C-alpha positions as CSV (number, residue, x, y, z in Angstrom):
1,M,-85.8,18.5,71.6
2,A,-88.6,21.1,71.1
3,L,-90.3,20.8,67.7
4,P,-92.9,23.2,66.1
5,I,-95.4,20.3,65.5
6,P,-96.9,17.7,67.8
7,V,-94.6,14.7,67.6
8,I,-93.6,11.6,69.6
9,Q,-90.0,10.5,69.2
10,V,-89.3,6.8,69.4
11,S,-85.7,6.3,70.1
12,I,-84.5,3.2,68.3
13,G,-80.8,2.5,68.6
14,G,-78.9,1.3,65.6
15,S,-77.5,-1.6,67.5
16,L,-80.9,-3.2,68.0
17,A,-81.8,-6.3,66.1
18,P,-83.7,-5.4,62.9
19,E,-86.7,-7.5,63.8
20,F,-87.1,-5.5,67.0
21,M,-86.8,-2.2,65.0
22,E,-89.6,-3.4,62.7
23,H,-91.7,-4.4,65.7
24,L,-91.4,-1.0,67.2
25,I,-92.3,0.7,63.9
26,K,-95.5,-1.3,63.8
27,E,-96.3,-1.2,67.5
28,C,-95.8,2.6,67.9
29,N,-97.3,3.6,64.5
30,V,-94.1,5.2,63.4
31,N,-94.5,7.2,60.2
32,A,-91.0,8.9,59.8
33,L,-87.5,7.5,60.2
34,G,-84.2,9.3,60.7
35,S,-80.9,7.5,60.5
36,T,-77.7,6.8,58.5
37,P,-78.2,5.1,55.1
38,T,-76.2,2.1,56.5
39,A,-78.6,1.5,59.3
40,L,-81.6,2.0,57.1
41,A,-80.3,-0.5,54.5
42,Y,-79.6,-3.0,57.3
43,L,-83.3,-2.7,58.4
44,A,-84.7,-2.8,54.9
45,N,-82.6,-5.9,54.0
46,W,-84.0,-7.8,57.0
47,C,-87.6,-6.8,56.1
48,L,-87.1,-8.1,52.5
49,S,-85.7,-11.4,53.8
50,A,-88.7,-11.7,56.2
51,E,-91.1,-10.7,53.4
52,K,-92.3,-7.6,55.3
53,T,-92.8,-4.0,54.3
54,C,-93.4,-0.7,56.1
55,P,-96.1,1.2,54.1
56,E,-96.9,3.4,57.1
57,I,-93.5,5.2,56.7
58,R,-94.2,8.5,54.9
59,L,-90.8,10.2,55.4
60,V,-87.2,8.9,55.5
61,L,-84.6,11.3,56.7
62,F,-80.9,10.4,56.2
63,A,-77.7,12.0,57.4
64,G,-74.1,11.2,58.0
65,E,-73.6,9.5,54.6
66,P,-74.7,9.9,51.0
67,L,-77.7,7.9,49.9
68,F,-76.6,6.0,46.7
69,S,-79.1,5.0,44.0
70,D,-78.7,1.3,44.7
71,Q,-79.4,1.9,48.4
72,K,-82.5,4.1,47.6
73,S,-83.8,1.3,45.4
74,L,-83.6,-1.1,48.2
75,L,-85.3,1.3,50.7
76,Q,-88.1,2.1,48.3
77,S,-89.0,-1.6,48.0
78,V,-89.6,-1.6,51.8
79,F,-90.8,2.0,52.5
80,R,-92.8,2.2,49.3
81,N,-94.9,5.3,50.4
82,A,-92.0,7.3,51.7
83,K,-90.3,10.4,50.5
84,F,-86.5,10.4,50.9
85,T,-84.6,13.5,51.8
86,S,-81.5,14.5,53.7
87,F,-82.0,15.7,57.3
88,R,-79.1,18.1,57.2
89,Y,-75.6,18.4,55.9
90,A,-73.1,18.6,58.8
91,S,-69.7,17.5,60.1
92,T,-68.3,17.0,63.5
93,D,-65.7,19.8,63.1
94,S,-67.7,22.3,61.0
95,G,-71.1,22.0,62.7
96,I,-74.4,22.2,60.8
97,V,-73.4,23.4,57.3
98,G,-76.6,23.4,55.4
99,K,-80.2,22.3,55.1
100,P,-81.9,20.5,52.1
101,V,-83.9,22.7,49.8
102,D,-85.0,20.4,47.0
103,L,-86.9,17.1,47.6
104,T,-86.3,16.1,44.0
105,D,-82.6,16.2,44.5
106,P,-81.4,15.3,48.1
107,R,-77.9,16.5,47.3
108,V,-78.9,20.2,47.1
109,Y,-78.4,22.3,50.3
110,Q,-78.5,25.9,51.4
111,V,-75.7,27.2,53.6
112,S,-76.8,27.8,57.2
113,P,-76.7,31.2,58.9
114,G,-73.3,31.9,60.4
115,I,-71.5,29.6,58.0
116,I,-69.2,30.7,55.1
117,A,-69.0,28.1,52.5
118,E,-66.4,28.2,49.7
119,V,-65.6,26.0,46.7
120,C,-61.8,25.5,46.4
121,T,-60.5,24.3,43.0
122,D,-56.8,24.3,44.0
123,I,-55.9,24.0,47.7
124,E,-52.2,24.7,47.2
125,K,-52.8,27.9,45.2
126,G,-55.8,28.9,47.3
127,E,-58.1,29.2,44.3
128,F,-61.8,29.6,45.1
129,R,-64.6,29.7,42.5
130,Q,-68.1,31.3,42.6
131,E,-69.4,30.2,39.2
132,N,-72.3,27.6,39.1
133,G,-71.4,24.1,38.0
134,V,-67.6,24.3,38.8
135,E,-66.6,21.3,41.0
136,G,-64.3,21.7,43.9
137,S,-63.6,20.9,47.5
138,L,-65.9,22.4,50.1
139,V,-64.2,24.4,52.8
140,I,-66.1,25.9,55.8
141,T,-65.7,28.9,58.1
142,N,-68.0,28.7,61.1
143,L,-68.5,32.2,62.7
144,L,-70.5,30.8,65.5
145,R,-67.7,28.9,67.2
146,R,-65.8,31.4,69.3
147,L,-63.8,29.2,71.7
148,M,-62.2,27.2,68.9
149,P,-62.8,28.9,65.5
150,V,-63.2,26.9,62.3
151,V,-61.6,28.8,59.5
152,R,-61.6,27.4,55.9
153,Y,-61.8,23.8,57.2
154,P,-62.1,21.1,54.5
155,T,-65.2,19.0,54.9
156,G,-63.8,16.2,52.7
157,D,-66.6,16.5,50.1
158,R,-66.7,17.6,46.5
159,V,-69.5,20.1,45.6
160,E,-70.6,22.7,43.0
161,W,-72.6,25.9,43.3
162,V,-76.1,25.8,42.1
163,G,-77.0,29.3,43.2
164,Y,-73.9,31.1,44.6
165,K,-75.7,34.3,45.7
166,A,-78.4,32.3,47.5
167,G,-75.8,30.0,49.1
168,I,-77.1,26.9,47.4
169,F,-74.7,24.0,46.5
170,R,-74.9,20.4,45.3
171,L,-73.0,17.7,47.1
172,L,-71.2,15.5,44.5
173,A,-69.0,13.0,46.2
174,R,-66.3,12.5,48.7
175,D,-62.9,14.1,48.0
176,S,-60.6,11.5,46.4
177,H,-60.0,8.7,48.8
178,S,-57.7,6.1,47.4
179,L,-56.8,2.6,48.6
180,R,-53.2,1.7,47.9
181,L,-52.1,-1.9,47.2
182,G,-48.4,-2.1,46.8
183,P,-47.6,0.4,44.0
184,V,-51.2,0.6,42.8
185,S,-53.9,3.0,43.9
186,I,-57.6,2.8,43.3
187,D,-60.2,5.4,44.1
188,V,-63.2,4.2,46.2
189,Q,-65.5,6.2,44.0
190,D,-64.4,4.1,41.1
191,I,-65.2,1.0,43.0
192,R,-68.8,2.2,43.5
193,K,-69.1,2.4,39.7
194,I,-67.3,-0.8,38.8
195,V,-69.2,-3.3,41.0
196,P,-72.8,-2.1,40.1
197,A,-71.8,-2.1,36.4
198,A,-70.5,-5.7,36.7
199,L,-73.6,-6.8,38.6
200,S,-76.1,-5.1,36.5
201,G,-79.7,-6.0,37.5
202,I,-78.6,-7.4,40.9
203,K,-79.8,-5.5,44.0
204,I,-76.8,-4.4,46.1
205,V,-77.6,-3.6,49.8
206,A,-74.1,-2.5,50.8
207,L,-70.6,-2.4,49.3
208,Q,-67.2,-2.1,51.0
209,A,-63.7,-2.4,49.7
210,A,-61.2,-3.9,52.1
211,I,-57.4,-4.1,51.9
212,L,-56.0,-7.3,53.5
213,R,-52.8,-9.3,53.5
214,Q,-52.5,-12.6,51.7
215,G,-49.2,-14.3,52.0
216,A,-46.7,-11.6,51.4
217,N,-48.9,-9.4,49.2
218,D,-51.7,-6.9,49.5
219,L,-55.2,-8.1,48.6
220,L,-58.2,-6.0,47.5
221,Q,-61.4,-7.7,48.6
222,F,-64.9,-6.5,47.6
223,R,-67.4,-7.1,50.4
224,I,-70.9,-7.1,48.9
225,D,-74.3,-7.6,50.4
226,A,-76.1,-9.0,47.4
227,E,-77.6,-12.3,46.3
228,P,-76.4,-13.3,42.8
229,T,-77.6,-16.6,41.4
230,D,-74.0,-17.7,40.8
231,E,-71.5,-16.1,43.2
232,K,-68.5,-17.5,41.3
233,A,-69.7,-16.1,38.0
234,A,-70.4,-12.7,39.7
235,E,-66.9,-12.7,41.1
236,L,-65.4,-13.3,37.6
237,L,-67.5,-10.5,36.1
238,I,-66.4,-8.0,38.8
239,R,-62.7,-9.0,38.4
240,A,-63.0,-8.7,34.6
241,R,-64.6,-5.2,34.9
242,L,-61.9,-4.1,37.4
243,Y,-59.1,-5.2,35.1
244,E,-60.7,-3.5,32.2
245,E,-61.0,-0.2,34.1
246,R,-57.6,-0.6,35.9
247,P,-55.2,-2.5,33.6
248,M,-52.3,-1.5,35.8
249,L,-53.8,-3.5,38.6
250,A,-54.0,-6.6,36.3
251,E,-50.4,-6.2,35.3
252,H,-49.2,-6.1,38.9
253,V,-51.2,-9.2,39.7
254,L,-49.5,-11.0,36.9
255,L,-46.1,-9.8,38.1
256,G,-46.9,-11.1,41.6
257,Y,-46.6,-7.7,43.2
258,I,-50.2,-7.9,44.6
259,A,-52.7,-10.7,45.2
260,E,-55.6,-11.4,42.8
261,P,-58.6,-9.3,43.9
262,G,-61.3,-11.3,45.7
263,V,-65.0,-11.0,46.3
264,R,-66.9,-12.0,49.4
265,F,-70.7,-11.9,49.5
266,M,-71.7,-11.2,53.1
267,S,-74.3,-9.4,55.2
268,I,-74.0,-5.7,55.9
269,S,-74.0,-6.7,59.6
270,E,-70.7,-8.5,59.1
271,M,-68.9,-5.5,57.5
272,K,-66.6,-3.1,59.3
273,V,-68.6,-0.2,60.7
274,N,-67.4,3.0,62.4
275,D,-68.2,2.2,66.0
276,A,-68.5,5.9,67.0
277,M,-70.7,7.1,64.1
278,G,-72.5,4.0,62.9
279,K,-71.4,4.7,59.4
280,L,-70.2,2.1,56.8
281,P,-66.8,3.2,55.4
282,Q,-66.5,2.7,51.7
283,G,-62.9,1.6,52.0
284,V,-61.1,0.0,55.0
285,D,-57.5,-1.0,55.6
286,L,-57.5,-4.2,57.6
287,R,-53.9,-5.2,57.0
288,G,-53.0,-4.8,60.6
289,S,-55.6,-7.4,61.6
290,S,-55.1,-9.9,58.8
């Protein structure tokens, strides 16, 4: 790939052992990294456990997933001299949608040439808004794809306009993605709020919600890469916070319709990852394999 500045690219596959990644960074004097937040967190977690840091890294570019505040805190403890910004905003179907325009807020992007971005507030009614600060689903029309046109294709993300005329928008979250346990649904975005709130002060490397089967019931399991001083106490705190936020879930556990939610503290390397993209899904349904 041709670049406008002198640069040497060191190809480090995400499947490599983290100790080998760290060795290549040191050996080749790498000063910039580009990867998914999942792979970066995997490397950073190993560095912390080995009591190593990478102060030579000046820039960390991420793509493919949002970088959450708990992940950024982890990365900053290892790459303490680095600036963090998104490499680009893109999807497999829509192509390259936008480029980052604000280092202070990596969620802000400007729409790429040839792309028409629209914020839809009601899919069924076809309502689109142009006012700044109005949240909606991002849909994309790609005028560069002639063989198979992409017209008003939903990216699966929630956004808001920051500067409509300049084509600048802020990425907010994924469109609602719910996990269903029997008659109860829970949004994965809510899980990302519940667990950090329950484990306040504890560094969370990665978090994933999994739906399993236990006996004849559905089971919600929180898979967390963290090191609380008392895992059992941490599990009780998470369950209490979950029941407080989702009382219907607690009611159905008492009725025996679903199993009591569980917590498993485990390494990010043991979690279910998208094999093709190397991303860590926030929610996975493993009932077919349990």
